[in-house]
Structure formats: C-alpha cells, structure tokens
N, C-alpha and C positions, 0 to 999 in steps of 0.2 A: 340256907340259899330257897327262894320260894320258887314253885315250879312255874317253868315260862312253858305258856301256852299261845301265846301269837309273838311274832317275831316280824321285825323288817329289815327286809334285805333290801342294800342301797346295791344298786347295778352300777353299770361305769358308764353312760350318759352314749350319748351319741357317737357314732362313727365315725371316725379321723382318723388320718394318717398318724400312727404311733400311741393311739387309744382305742379302747374300747372291744374291737373284737376278741383276741387274745383274753380278755377277761368273762366270756361266756362260759367257759370250761367250768369256772369255777363258784363260778353259780349257779350253775345244772345242777353239780353234785354238790351244794351244799341245799338245793331245794329237794334232791334226793335225800340227801340227812336226814333233814329237819321231818319227812314226810312220816319217815320208817321210826322215828320218835314222838308222832300223831302232834306233832305242833304247827298250829296254822301259819299260813308264810302269806306276808304284804310286800311284795317286790314292787321297787320305784326303777321305772328304766326307761326309758323313751325310747331303745333301739328295739324297731319292731323285725329286726333279721334274723334277733338272736334266739336259741332254742329254748332259753330260762322262760323269753317271755312269751311261746307258746299256749296253745290251750290245755289245758289238763295239767298242768306244773304247778305255778302260786295258786295259793287261794282268791289273792285278790291281785290286780296289775295296773299300777299307775304309771300309763304312758309320759311321766315328768321329766324335764328336767333336775339332773342330781344335783341340784343347790339348795341351801337352806329355807330359804323361803319358801321352796316348793314343800319339801321334803316334812318342815314344819304343819304346811297345814295338812297332812296324812298324819303327820304325828298326831295333831289333835281330835281328825276325823277318828281313826282306828284304836287309837290307844293302848298301841303293843306295849308286852312286859319287857321285851329287849331288842336289839338291833344289832346286826350283822354288821357291820366297817370293812370287813378282810377281805370280800367276795370282789368288787370291782373297781379295784386298783388306785390312783392316786386320786379319781376324782370322788370315790367313795369316802374313801380315807378322809381329805379335805374338806368334805359335807362334814363329815362327824365330826370333827374337831371344830368345828363352826354351830356346830347345834351345841355341842358340850359348853365350846364358851358363851355362848347367847343364854343357857340357863334354859331353854327347850326340852334338855334329857330329863332337867331336873323339876322342872315345870309335872311334866306330864308321868314324871317317875319310869323312866324308859332306862333300865339297866342296858349299858355298853357289855356286849358277850366276848368271852377270849378273851384278847389283849387287852391291860390296861389303858385308858387312854392317856399316862403320863406316861407307860412307854412306846406307844403310837407317837406322840409330841416329841419327845426325848431323841428319836430315831432320826424324825423328821426335821428338826432343828438342828442345822449343823453344830451349832457353836456347844448345844447340851452334849450333844448326841458326841462331839470329841473327848467334851469332859468327863464324862461318864465311863468312856471306855480308857484313857489315860488314867482314871480312878484307882481300875483294876490291872494299870501295867499293859494293859492292851495298845498297841500303834494304830494311828490314823497319819493321817498325806500332813506332813505342814503346813498350817497355813491359821487365815484366822476369817472370822465373816466380817465384813465389810456393809456401809449403806448406803455409801456416797462413793462416787465415780473417783475424786479425788483422792479418797482416802484407797480405794483400791490402786490406783495407781502408784502411791507413795508404797505400800504394804512389796506392790513386784517388783519393786525400785529393790527393796530389802531381800528379798528372797532370791532375785533374780531371774532373769527369762529363759528358758518359757514357762509359764505358769498356767496350771487348770483353773477354770473356772463353773463355780456349780452353782445351782442354784438350790434352796431351801425348797421341800411343799413342792417339788416338780414330776411329772411326770414324763419318760422318755427321753431324758433330758435336754430338756425343755430350758432352754437360755444359757449353757453349757457349751463350753469346747476350750481350746488350748491358746493360747495368746504365745507372740513370738515375740512380741515390741510392744509398744506403749501405744501405737497408733491401733492396731487389733484388738487390742486390749481398752483402748477405750468407745470401739464400738460396740464392745460384746456387751461390755458392764451396761450403757446405756441400753443395748437392749431386753438385757438382765432385769434392768431396773422398771421397765414397760411391765414385766409379767408379775413381779414379785418386792418385796420388800428387803429379801436377804439372799447374798450372795458371798459366797466364800472362795477365796484366793488361793492357792494351796501350791505347793512344790508338785514339778509334772513328775508323772510317773510314767512319763509315755513312752514304750518298749520295754514295759515290766508284762511277765505274765498275767492274762487277767484268768480267774480261779474262781469259782461259786459252790457255795453246800447249800443245801436245803435243808434245813432242822425242823425238828417237829420238838413241842413239849407239853407236856399234860400239866396241870392245876396241883399234879404233885411232885415235879421239879423230875419226870422223866422224861430225858432228852434220849433222842435218836438222829442221825443224820442219815438221808434216805439217799441222798444222791451227791456227787460229785462231779462237776460241768467244766470244762475246760476251754479257753474262747481259744480260737486256731490266728485270732487277730492278736495283738498285743494290747495293754489299756491306751483306750485316746477312744478307740472305736469301739459307741457303744454297742451291750449282747443281743441288743436286737437287731443287728449291724453286722453281727460280727456273725463268721461258720462256731458254731457250738457244738462241742464234741463229751459223750459222756462213754465212761469213767476217763477222768481225765489220763492223758498215755506219757506226759514227759516228766508230771514228778515224781520224785525221787520215794521211798516209802516214809522214809524221816519228813520231806513238807508234807507228802499227805495227813501224815497224822496229826503234826503239830498245826497246821490251819482245822483238821476236822477238832481238836480242842479246843482251838481258840474261837470256835464255831460254836462249843458248847456252851464255853462260859461267859460268851456274848449273849446267849439268846438266857442262859439265868442271871444274868447280870439286869435285861433290862427286863425281866419277866413277863417272856410274851408265852402267850398260851396259845397251843395250836401250831401254825405253819409259819417259820420267816425264810428269806433268802439274804445270806451273807457275799458280799462280795469282796475278794483280796486281789491287791496288787502284788508281786513274787516277781524278785530281780533275777532274772535267767541267769544268773555267773555263781552270787553268794547266797542269795536262799532268805536274802533282810525281805520283808514283807510289813502290810498296810493294809489297815480293811476300810476300802473304799467307803463302804455303803451296807447300813440293813435294811430292808423292807418288811415292814410288821405287819405284813399281807399276804396272799400270794401274787405273782406277779408273772408272767408269762412266763419266767422258768421254769416257773412250778408248774404250769402244762407240760410244759417239755419235760421236767423232770417224771410227772406222772407218767406220761405213756411211756420213757425210757423204762422205769424199772416197774412197773404193772403195780406200784404203791397209789393208793389215789389220795392225794395229797389233800385235796380239798375238802372229801370227803370226812377222813379222818379229822380236818380242822374243825369243820362244823359239829363235829362230836365232841369233840375236846371243847370248843366253846361251852356245850350244855353242860361241862362238869363230866363229863365221861372220862376216864383216864386209858394210855397204851394197851395197860395188862388185860384188861377187861374188852377191850374192844377187837374183833375179829380180823384175821386176814380176809378181804373180797375175794381173794384170786385163789385159796386153797382152802378159804369154811374154817379151818382146822387150826391155824397157827392164833397168835395172837397180833396185834399191828405192833406191837412192841420187839421189830427185829427191822435189822438193816439189812434190805434188798443184796443179792450180791449176782453181779453183769458177767456170765461167761460169752459176752456177743460186746458189737462198739454201736454205737447210735450215734447218728450226727443230722444237725441241722443247719441248713442255709436258708438265708433271709429269699426273699422276693421282693426286685424293687419296677415300679414300672415310670420313673423319671419322664420317659422318652413320650411318656402323656402330658405332662406340663413343658409352658414355657417359660424361657427365664428363669430356671433352675437351677439350681448347684448342682452339678452330677457326682460332686466327691461325697465321700461318706468318711462320719466323725462319732464327735460325743452325740451330736442329738437324731435323734429315730426319722430314718424317710422310708425305713421298707414295709409294705403293705400287705405282707404273709411272709409264712415261711413251709416248708418242709422236713419231716422230720425221714428219716432209714436206719434201717437198721440191718444189719451185717456181721460177718464175721473179723472181718478189719476193717481198719479205716479207708483204706484206699478201693476197697468193693462199695462201703457206706458212701464215698466222696462222689461216687461216679455214678451211683444208683439217685444220690438227693439231685447230682445236675438235671439227670431226666424226668424226674419226680417235678421239677418246677414247674413246668410246662413250656419253655421259653426256645426250646426249638434244638437244644444241643442232647449230642447224644453221650457225651462224659468231659472230663475236663481239658482233653486238647481241642482248640479250635483253630483250625487252618488260618481263619482269617484275619485272627491277631497277627501272625506273622508273614504279614504282608508291612508290617511298622520296620522302621530301623531299632539297633540297637539302642539308639540313645532316649528313642521315641520313648521305648519302653522302658528304659530305666527310671522316666521322668513320670509313668503310670506306676511303676511298682511305689514309685518314693510317696506318691499321691492316689493314696487308696481311692477308688470306685467301682462300684457294683458289676467291673466287669475283672476286677484283678486275678481271679482265681484263672482265669482263662490267659489274661497277659503271663501269670508265674509257667505256666504250661510251654506255653508260647517261644519265652526267654526260654526256658531249659533246652527247647527245641534249638534255637537258633543261638546258645552254646554260651550263653552266662552263666558263671558256677554256681551252685549251693550258696557258698560265702557272701557272695554280692548279693543275691539276694535277700539273703537272711538279716545283711548287713542294710541296705533298705527299708525292708516290708517290718521286721522285726521278726516276723515269723519264727517259731521253734525248725530248728534245723530236719529232726523229725519227722515234722510234719511234710515239710520241700522235701528229702528225698523220700519220702514214700510216693510224691508227685512223681520226680524225675524216674521212680519207678515202671509209674504209667504212662508217660512220655517214652521211655527206652522201649516197656515194651508195644505201643503204637508204632515205631521207628521201626520196631521190630517186623511188626506186621506187614507194613509197607514192603519193606526191602526181602521180605521171605519169598521165595516164587512158589514152594508147595507149604501149604499150612500144616504144621506135621499136630497128631497128637495132644502132644505135650506144649506145643505153642498156643495150642487153643484150650487149652485147660491151664496153663496159665494166665491167658489172659481174659476168662470166665471166672476166676478167683480173684484179679483186678477188679470187677468188675463192670467189665465190657458188655455191653450187650450183644446179641447176633446182628443186629442193624447198624451197630457200628462197625463190626469187626468187616460184615459185608460191604458197607460206603468206604472202607478201607483196601480191601481184595476188587474191589468193584464187581460183587456179586450180589445175590439174593440176599435176603433173609432167612428164608427156606432153605436155601442150597446152604 
C-alpha cells in the first residue's frame, strides 16, 4: 500500500433537520487522527457552523456542496491520494458511491480508505444487503425491493398489513414509514419514489425492541463491540427520535451475547474496516431477532457511543482506515492499554432528543420512522431513574423532571389516545397517566415500551406523590428523591420551598 500523504475528507453538507450537525464530531476526530499521522487534509463541507471547518483544523477547506459535481472539481485540483467517505453521514457516502460509479476516483488514482466500496454499496442496497446476510444464515425482515407503486401494493397484500416501508441510500429514515392499509401505503410509496429509485416493503416489526451495537474491525480481522444501546421506544420510532439507553437494561445475558456474536459475524461478512453500527429488532417475548440495517459509516449513534464509553470511535476508525490495527493503537484515555478492548460501563447513560416542532406551521406533531428532532442531550448517572430526570432538565425546555402536572389536566381517554400515537411529550404523558391511575400493563400495551422502564418511571411518580403528601421532609425521603434524580428546585416546587431551603 502506497504511503498516503493527502486525504480528501467529505463532510455532511448543509445543516438541516435530521442531517449534518451530529457528524461534526466524527469529522473533527478524523482530522485529529490524520494530523497525528502527518497527513495533509482537504475538507469539503459547506457548513461554516462546525468545528471541523474552523481555522487551524484542515489544511484546505472548500465550502462547497458535498455532491459529485463539486467534489470532482476539488479532486482534479488537489489530487489527493485517498478519500474518507465514512465521516460525513449518508451525504458523504452517497457522494462517494457516485464518484466511484462515474469513474472519477479511478481517473485521478484516489483510493477509498477504510471500508471497501463494494461493502458500502452492499449495506446500502437493501436487496444486496439481505442476500449477503441470508447467505451466512442471518435474518433480516421478510420483504422485497420494489420499483413501482403497483408492485408495492401487490407485495403488501401478500405480506399482510401493517407493513414497513424503507428507502435505500437514505438518511434519517427519509421516505420510510409504517402503512396500516393500502391508502397510506400508496401515499408513502409515491413520496418515497420522488426521493429515490429503490423502496423495500417489509414485514412490520412494530413493537419489537430496538437494540444497537457499535462494532469496530481492522484490516487484520480483529473485531470488538464497543457499546451496545437499547431504545426506550420500540421499533417503528427512528433512533434519532427515541430515548436511548446504554448499556441495554432489559436484555438477558443470552440475548446480549447472541446479538454481539451476530454483530461480529456481520461486520466480517461485509469486510468493513473501521466502525459500523448494526441495528436489531428483538422480539420482547420469544427472543427472535432481525437485523434491521447496517451503517457502514460513523452515525449519530457512534457519537453517542463514543461519549458514553470514552472510546473515541471516529478517531480509531480514521487510524484503521490508514492501515493501523487495533492492538497497535493506544487507548487515548488510559494512554497505556491498547484500543483492542471492549469498554465496561459501571454507570448508565441516557440520551433524549429535543424537538422544536412548535416553531413550524402545518407540521405533523407525531413522531415515527422519519427524523424530526433537532438535537439531543446525554446524561450519565448511577440509575436509569436518575439519568432520565437529569436528561429532561438538560434538554432546556423548562422541565425539572418527568412529572409534568400540565399533562394531568387531560382525561384518561385523551391520555390513552396520546400514548398510542407517539409525540414529543410522550414521556410526560406516561408520567401523568401513571399519576392518574392508568396501570403499567395498559401503558406497556399502548406504547410497546418495556415494563422495566415503565416501572422505573412509576417509582419516580410515586416519590413525587410522596413528596406532595408528606408534611415533613425526612432525611430518608430526601435521600431517596435525590437518588432518583430529583433536583433541589423540583423538590422545592413540590414542597413550596425555595431551592436554597
């Protein structure tokens, strides 16, 4: 392999909902890794609001759209030795595939560093993706690729409604959705074909648990799983729209290790070099599973996993793309151990999204398989209860915890309706429903959320009620409330005392 002296790094393009902002972390880490290796960095990214485009990072920055037309001109001028496609989300990946198919990379002798281009195409193309996994005995959701609306309607009739619709080569769940009948499916298909040529219709796994693994592999086939994460919400709600918990809390040992083994088999099958994210649907009762998708790139989940574990995924992935191996890389935190280890978490991390839907007119307030969130916060704590309460406060939308008395003004019937159809205030509706006597079993049935999480929220609601009804605040009640993530201000509001008191 020739010595790489100059690398073209593709960013994630202009900032918009569901895209771009979360990939600044991976791009900045990649620049840091390349600088350490003495490699020249040419960055293409029109987003001036990112850290990676700040002065003193890349050697040359082109504030141009991340499209094949513009990037080809940069390649002709800069003549890089290699190109990084995995650090700018779906935009960079799609641009790289187009440059490869047009022959631009071959014309200028630009090597794709890290994951081979065929592996990228095979994970993005839903038909090839399913075929390769079935070949090694791994399961994906039953379904087929369709290229016409009429074919999609015929297939859905065979599979039986509801069905899940996904588009290939898409970011943020664009063009996806759940169709409960032919009318909804026709609308979704028409919209999806306006965005791309390939749509897959699958069996609906709505209500199954969604679990993710972040996996790393080097050129010598050394593999590790860095972090496993579990969505609070079931399959059917995009990961970017869901509360995410790391490490998973409701999996059995057998389920955890089986999915870990499948993740490693998958990354080896595709020959991914660097980092990838694998998403699973897991049946809540019988442990059956399906691989939903593989992102052969850094994703928003990778940024979360990096911060949750302290393992710099993007930095390591960039080094691996240059030909380094996991055993020879140092752990940047300890400075002594190698990067060939799986972090162990003795704490819990919770991520919750933030929406600003009220700023827009005529917007659908429900959340689902397409991303509408504009950001997210992450908190670290000893328990899920403490972490979720801290996360609610950190989101900066005026909430002190998961109990919001404004939601209690609704009737039980209104609450049941909102529990069934998720919206950005779902967490507060769950707390209010519990406070008004709706049982955990009924909420679990309406939402598909695991009872373990619901009982944790019920405990918070119970403590809130205890604070309201206990005339004198004892040390034990206060300590219990603090362990569950209640802030001084929150306790003060309930007890009609100041935060200082």
